[in-house]
C-alpha positions in Angstrom: -13.8 -42.7 -14.2 -12.1 -39.9 -12.3 -11.0 -40.8 -8.8 -12.0 -38.3 -6.2 -9.7 -37.6 -3.2 -10.6 -36.0 0.1 -10.5 -32.2 -0.2 -7.3 -31.8 1.9 -5.3 -34.5 0.0 -3.5 -32.1 -2.4 -2.5 -29.8 0.5 -1.1 -32.7 2.4 0.8 -33.7 -0.7 2.3 -30.3 -1.2 3.3 -30.0 2.5 5.1 -33.4 2.2 7.1 -32.3 -0.8 8.0 -29.0 0.9 9.2 -31.0 3.9 11.7 -32.8 1.6 9.7 -36.0 0.6 10.2 -36.9 -3.1 7.2 -36.2 -5.3 6.6 -39.9 -6.2 6.9 -41.1 -2.6 4.6 -38.3 -1.3 2.0 -39.2 -3.8 2.0 -42.9 -3.1 1.8 -42.3 0.6 -1.5 -40.6 0.1 -2.8 -43.2 -2.4 -2.2 -41.0 -5.4 -0.5 -42.1 -8.6 2.9 -40.8 -9.4 1.5 -39.1 -12.6 -1.1 -37.3 -10.6 1.5 -36.2 -8.0 3.8 -34.8 -10.7 0.8 -32.9 -12.3 -0.2 -31.6 -8.8 3.3 -30.3 -8.1 3.5 -28.7 -11.6 0.3 -26.8 -10.8 1.0 -25.9 -7.2 4.7 -25.9 -6.5 6.5 -24.1 -9.2 10.0 -24.9 -7.7 12.6 -27.1 -9.2 12.7 -30.7 -8.0 15.3 -33.5 -8.4 13.7 -36.6 -9.8 14.0 -40.1 -8.6 13.4 -42.1 -5.4 15.8 -40.0 -3.4 15.1 -36.8 -5.1 13.1 -33.8 -3.8 13.1 -30.1 -3.7 16.2 -28.5 -5.1 18.3 -26.4 -2.7 16.3 -27.6 0.3 17.5 -26.8 3.8 15.7 -26.4 7.1 13.6 -23.3 7.0 14.9 -21.0 9.7 12.6 -18.5 11.4 12.7 -15.1 9.7 15.5 -12.8 10.9 13.1 -10.0 11.7 9.5 -9.3 12.2 9.3 -7.9 8.7 9.2 -11.4 7.2 6.1 -13.6 7.4 6.4 -16.7 9.6 5.2 -20.2 8.8 2.4 -19.8 11.3 1.3 -16.5 9.7 1.3 -18.1 6.3 -0.8 -21.0 7.7 -3.4 -18.4 8.9 -3.4 -16.8 5.5 -4.0 -20.2 3.9 -7.0 -20.9 6.1 -8.4 -17.4 5.8 -8.0 -17.4 2.0 -9.7 -20.7 1.6 -12.5 -19.7 4.0 -13.2 -16.7 1.8 -12.2 -14.0 4.4 -11.2 -10.6 3.2 -7.6 -9.5 3.1 -8.4 -7.0 5.9 -9.8 -9.7 8.2 -6.9 -12.1 7.6 -4.4 -9.2 8.2 -6.2 -8.4 11.5 -5.8 -12.0 12.6 -2.0 -12.0 12.1 -1.4 -8.3 13.1 -0.3 -7.2 9.6 -1.3 -4.6 7.2 -3.8 -5.9 4.6 -1.4 -4.9 1.8 1.1 -7.5 3.1 -1.5 -10.2 2.9 -2.6 -9.1 -0.6 1.0 -9.2 -1.9 1.7 -12.5 -0.3 -1.4 -14.2 -1.8 -0.9 -12.5 -5.2 2.8 -13.6 -5.3 2.2 -17.2 -4.2 -1.2 -18.3 -5.6 -0.6 -21.3 -7.7 -1.7 -22.2 -11.2 -4.6 -24.1 -9.7 -5.8 -20.9 -7.9 -4.9 -22.1 -4.4 -2.5 -20.5 -1.9 -0.3 -23.2 -0.2 1.4 -21.9 2.9 4.2 -24.5 2.8 5.0 -23.6 -0.8 5.0 -19.9 -0.1 7.3 -20.3 3.0 9.8 -22.6 1.2 9.9 -20.4 -1.8 10.6 -17.4 0.4 13.3 -19.3 2.2 15.0 -20.3 -1.0 14.8 -16.7 -2.3 16.6 -15.4 0.8 19.4 -18.1 0.5 20.2 -17.4 -3.1 22.1 -14.1 -3.6 20.7 -11.9 -6.3 23.2 -10.8 -8.9 23.9 -7.0 -8.8 22.9 -5.5 -12.2 25.8 -3.1 -12.5 28.6 -5.6 -12.0 28.5 -7.6 -15.2 26.7 -5.2 -17.7 29.5 -3.0 -19.1 27.3 -1.5 -21.7 24.7 -0.4 -19.2 27.5 1.1 -16.9 28.9 3.1 -19.8 25.5 4.4 -20.8 24.7 5.5 -17.2 28.1 7.2 -17.0 27.5 9.2 -20.2 24.2 10.4 -19.1 25.5 11.4 -15.6 28.3 13.3 -17.3 25.5 15.4 -18.9 23.9 16.1 -15.5 21.1 13.5 -15.6 19.7 12.3 -12.2 19.6 8.6 -11.4 15.8 8.8 -11.4 15.7 10.3 -14.9 18.3 7.7 -16.1 16.1 4.8 -14.7 13.0 6.2 -16.5 14.8 6.7 -19.8 16.3 3.2 -19.8 12.8 1.8 -19.7 11.8 4.1 -22.5 14.9 3.4 -24.6 15.0 -0.4 -24.1 11.3 -1.5 -23.6 12.0 -5.1 -24.4 15.4 -5.6 -22.8 15.2 -6.1 -19.1 19.0 -6.4 -18.9 19.2 -2.7 -19.6 16.7 -1.7 -16.9 17.9 -0.6 -13.5 16.2 1.3 -10.6 17.5 4.7 -9.4 18.2 3.1 -6.0 20.6 0.6 -7.6 22.4 3.4 -9.3 22.7 5.2 -5.9 24.1 2.0 -4.3 26.7 1.8 -7.0 27.7 5.4 -6.6 28.1 5.4 -2.8 29.2 1.8 -2.2 31.9 1.2 -4.8 32.0 -2.6 -4.2 28.4 -2.7 -5.5 29.1 -1.9 -9.2 31.5 -0.8 -11.9 30.5 2.9 -12.2 33.3 5.5 -12.1 34.2 6.6 -8.5 33.8 10.3 -9.4 30.2 10.1 -10.6 28.8 11.0 -7.2 30.2 14.5 -7.8 27.9 14.7 -10.8 24.8 14.7 -8.6 23.1 18.0 -8.0 24.0 18.0 -4.3 27.5 16.6 -4.8 27.5 14.6 -1.6 30.3 12.2 -0.8 27.9 9.8 0.8 24.2 9.3 0.9 22.3 11.0 3.8 19.4 9.2 5.5 16.6 11.6 6.1 14.0 9.3 7.6 15.1 9.5 11.2 15.5 13.3 11.1 12.0 13.7 9.5 10.5 11.7 12.3 12.4 13.7 14.9 11.0 17.0 13.5 7.6 15.7 12.6 4.7 17.7 14.1 2.8 14.4 14.4 5.0 12.6 16.9 2.3 12.8 19.6 -0.7 12.5 17.3 -3.0 9.5 17.1 -2.3 7.0 14.3 -5.1 5.4 12.3 -4.3 2.1 14.1 -5.6 3.9 17.3 -9.0 4.5 15.8 -11.9 2.7 17.5 -13.6 -0.2 15.7 -16.8 1.8 15.4 -15.2 4.0 12.8 -14.4 1.1 10.5 -17.9 -0.5 10.3 -19.7 2.9 9.8 -22.3 1.9 12.4 -22.0 5.1 14.3 -22.1 8.5 12.5 -19.9 11.5 13.2 -16.6 10.1 11.9 -15.1 12.2 9.0 -12.2 11.8 6.5 -10.5 14.8 5.0 -7.9 15.9 2.5 -7.0 18.7 0.1 -7.7 19.0 -3.6 -4.7 20.8 -5.1 -4.9 23.1 -8.2 -2.5 25.3 -10.0 0.0 27.7 -8.3 -0.6 26.1 -4.9 -4.3 26.8 -4.8 -6.4 24.3 -2.8 -9.8 23.3 -1.5 -10.3 21.3 1.7 -12.7 18.4 1.6 -14.4 16.6 4.5 -16.7 13.5 4.1 -18.7 11.9 6.8 -18.2 8.1 6.6 -21.7 6.9 7.3 -23.8 9.4 5.3 -21.1 10.4 2.7 -22.1 14.1 3.4 -19.5 16.4 2.1 -18.2 19.8 3.4 -15.9 21.9 1.3 -13.4 24.3 3.0 -12.6 27.6 1.3 -8.9 28.3 1.6 -8.1 31.8 0.3 -4.5 32.6 -0.5 -2.9 29.4 0.8 -3.4 26.1 2.5 -1.1 26.6 5.4 -1.8 24.9 8.7 -3.3 28.0 10.3 -5.6 28.6 7.2 -6.8 25.0 7.1 -7.4 24.9 10.9 -9.4 28.2 10.8 -11.6 26.9 7.9 -12.2 23.5 9.5 -13.2 25.0 12.9 -15.5 27.4 11.2 -17.3 24.9 9.0 -17.5 21.9 11.5 -18.2 24.1 14.5 -21.8 24.3 13.3 -22.3 20.6 13.6 -23.7 19.0 16.8 -21.2 17.4 19.0 -22.3 13.8 18.2 -21.6 14.4 14.5 -18.0 15.4 15.0 -16.6 12.4 16.9 -13.4 12.0 14.8 -11.5 13.2 11.7 -9.0 11.1 9.7 -6.4 13.0 7.6 -3.2 12.4 5.7 0.1 13.5 7.3 0.4 16.7 5.2 1.8 19.8 6.8 -1.5 21.5 6.3 -2.8 19.8 9.5 0.2 20.6 11.7 -2.3 22.7 13.9 -4.2 19.5 14.7 -4.1 20.1 18.4 -5.8 23.4 17.9 -8.5 21.8 15.9 -9.1 19.0 18.4 -9.5 21.5 21.2 -11.8 23.8 19.4 -14.1 21.1 18.0 -13.8 18.7 21.0 -13.0 15.9 18.6 -10.1 13.5 17.9 -7.8 13.6 14.8 -6.2 10.4 13.5 -3.5 10.3 10.9 -3.0 7.8 8.1 0.1 5.9 7.6 2.5 7.5 5.1 1.6 7.0 1.4 -1.6 5.1 2.3 -4.5 7.1 0.6 -6.6 3.9 0.6 -7.0 4.4 4.4 -9.2 7.3 3.5 -11.2 5.5 0.8 -14.4 7.4 1.3 -12.7 10.8 0.9 -10.6 9.6 -2.1 -13.8 8.5 -3.9 -15.5 11.8 -3.1 -12.5 13.8 -4.4 -12.8 12.0 -7.7 -16.4 13.1 -8.0 -15.4 16.6 -7.1 -13.0 16.8 -10.0 -16.0 17.2 -12.2 -16.2 20.8 -10.9 -12.6 21.3 -9.9 -10.4 20.1 -12.7 -6.7 19.2 -12.2 -4.4 22.0 -12.9 -7.1 24.7 -12.7 -7.0 27.8 -10.4 -9.1 26.7 -7.4 -8.8 30.2 -5.9 -11.4 31.3 -8.5 -14.2 29.6 -6.5 -15.8 31.7 -3.8 -17.3 30.3 -0.6 -20.7 30.5 -2.2 -19.5 28.5 -5.1 -18.1 25.8 -2.8 -21.4 25.7 -0.8 -23.4 25.3 -4.0 -21.2 22.5 -5.3 -21.3 20.7 -2.0 -25.1 21.0 -2.0 -25.3 19.5 -5.5 -23.1 16.6 -4.5 -25.0 16.0 -1.3 -28.3 15.8 -3.3 -27.0 13.1 -5.6 -28.4 9.6 -4.9 -25.8 7.1 -3.9 -25.9 3.3 -4.5 -24.0 2.8 -1.3 -26.9 4.5 0.5 -29.6 2.4 -1.2 -30.1 5.4 -3.6 -30.8 7.8 -0.8 -28.8 11.1 -0.7 -26.2 12.2 1.8 -28.4 15.2 2.6 -31.3 13.0 3.5 -29.3 10.7 5.6 -27.7 13.6 7.5 -31.2 15.2 8.0 -32.4 11.9 9.5 -29.6 12.0 12.0 -30.3 15.6 12.9 -34.0 15.0 13.4 -33.4 11.9 15.5 -31.1 13.9 17.7 
């Protein structure tokens, strides 16, 4: 007969082991056999332990608080554990600890045990041990890899191309894989590898040291004073109130483009004709022209990526009496409705095609077809019907 333990027994056991208590002693203190304890640890711990009455976690030391706010704290991991077991979404857990949901997703994915459970104490101890153990630098010991990189750089190859070709050339040999960032470190910090000192001159820009561009880009960014997506009111997220839009560009060949705008509640789509170019002035003119026909309550906000095409956002805000919010860099999922709509639009506007061939009438016709399509997310109603209901109610 299988003995049943209280639901929290295994978590208490794991916490004890992570606190330094030997596996056998931790198991017996909770009324669990040593065999069961060893099996539980194998399923949930995954870290090396020293056996015996005085044994315990290998390389254990007091877990200090993270050195910066970038690292998760023990308290935050505890909240993640409770939220994950309560069935909360990553977004809700992230909101509780003030983190991006991608941080929570990676943390749970990285530290979920073989038994399908996230243990906060295991995750925190494992992170601590990983920080304490210095990682070997790839280009210090691997002479063959260094010589191969040098040969390719002598022929003018970039670190990015070298990194890609190493993966292609040695698909089953991880020791011959290296990121382009690691190569740059070896080039500019000579103590970080065994590449020749003159190789930096083989780079296309021939710089003697690497130049950080991030601060300068922020300094010159046209979005310094703009609203970030974190400033957006909660009503946008839950789609309860219509009038909040997401936008982006569909890019074709030779710099041709079409602007897309999607209303979050109804999924109603507007296409922007951008003749000649997709400069900030062209995009602003098209957006003001198309959205200016909407009633005020249906243009409450617009969310867009940080592309230069919206550098005239202040002009758009003033003309439309709306608010523009900008996504975080490299975060297209923050405009999920627009991204999904753009995938549907690729049926008519294929990648690599000349988008300037489509007239304003063509775009209006395509948008009308898409807006008449029943949507499962709208209980098989169409975006056009939903928008008409809002207009009639107004």
